[in-house]
N, C-alpha and C positions, 0 to 999 in steps of 0.2 A: 676756376674751381670747377668740378667735378658734378656731375648730374647731380641732384640730391633724388632719392626715392623715399616715399612713405607706404609702412604697410600697416593697414587698419587689418583689423583682427575685431571680429563678431562673433559671438555665438548666443547661440538660441536654444533653450526646452523644449522639445516638442514631444510629444505623449513619453515623455522618457529619455528620450534620446538627445542627446548634445549635437548637436550640427553647429560646425564653427567654419566660417568664412572670413578670407582672406581678399588682400587686395594689395597688390605692390604696383604703386600708382604713381605717374614720375611726375612732378609739379606742371602745372601751363607755360608751355613758352620753350623747354625741353626739348632736345631732340633728337633723334639716332642722329649719325653720319649718313651721310647721303653713299651710295653704291655698297653697303654692307649686305653681305646676302640673309637671306633668313633661312635657320637652320630648326630642326625640332629633333631632339634629343630625349632618347625614354632612358632613365638608369633604372636598372632592378639587381639584384642580389640571384645566386644560388637558388635560392628558399622561391619558389613563386608556384602561381596559386590559379585556377582558371580564369578569375576576376585579370591576373597580372599578366599574363598571357592573351586573353581579350584586347586588354587598353595596346598593348603594342603591335598586337594583329590588327585592329581597327584603327588605329593612328598611321600604321606605313600604308597599309592600304587609301585611306582619305589623303592623306598628304600626296600620294602617287597620282592617286584618277584626279585632284583638284588642281593641283599645280605641275604635276610631271617633274620636269627637272628643274625649275625653277625655285624650289622650298626641295631642302635637302634633308631625309630621314637618315637617322642614326641609332642604335640599342647600344647600349653599353654595359656590359655588366660590372658592378663592383668589387664583387669579389673578386678579379683579376686587374693585374696589373695596371693595364690599359685603358680601363673604366676608371678605375679609382682616381688614377692622373688626370682624364678628363674631369672626371667631378669635382678633384677639386681647382680646377683651372677652373669651374661656372661656380664653385661655390656650394656643388651639391653630397652631400653625404648618408644619402639615403632614397629610397627608390622614388620617383620623379618624372612628371612628365612636360615639357617646358620647349615652350617658344624659343629662339634667342635671333634676336639681329644686335649685332655690336653689346654695349654693354645692357640693351634691355632684353630682360628674360619676363616673360608672361607662362605662370604656372598653372598648368592646368589638370595638375594630379587628380583632386578632387572630382573634376567634371569629369574624368576618365573612370573613377571610380563608381559613379554617381550614373553614370550612363552608356561605358563602351558595352556594357552585358542586355543591358534591359532595355536602354533606347538609344543605340548606336546611330540611329538618322540624328536625335539629339549632339549625341557627341559628335558628328560628323559636322553639324553647323556651327558647334564653340569650337573647332578646329578652324575650318572655314571664316569664321569673321574675327577672329584673333589674327590668323596670320595675314589675313587683307590691309587688317589694319597697322603691319606693319613693311608691304607693300608700295 
């Protein structure tokens, strides 16, 4: 039987702003196969804002500085054939920053938008903690 995943989505209204949080959690006891590499993928489109560019720059720098060649960082443009194909293979069809090991994916896109520009140290810590959980 394939590993099952649960997606929990929660929303709250704070000062008139809707905040969404999602958790892609594997049930206890499920494991990722040993020996699979950890990769970080940033998917984007041709239209990019300053925050989108900053997410990519910060994530790439953080992955390189924290993990060297133990973790691969790659960026893909979904408006190009290669990016579209890679995105389809990972179930990605919109802008996304994900950490992948085998079939396990951790989506940290929201954290990128929240912290890459305003609190890069916090963003770096989130990247580090999520990658370490897969190593």
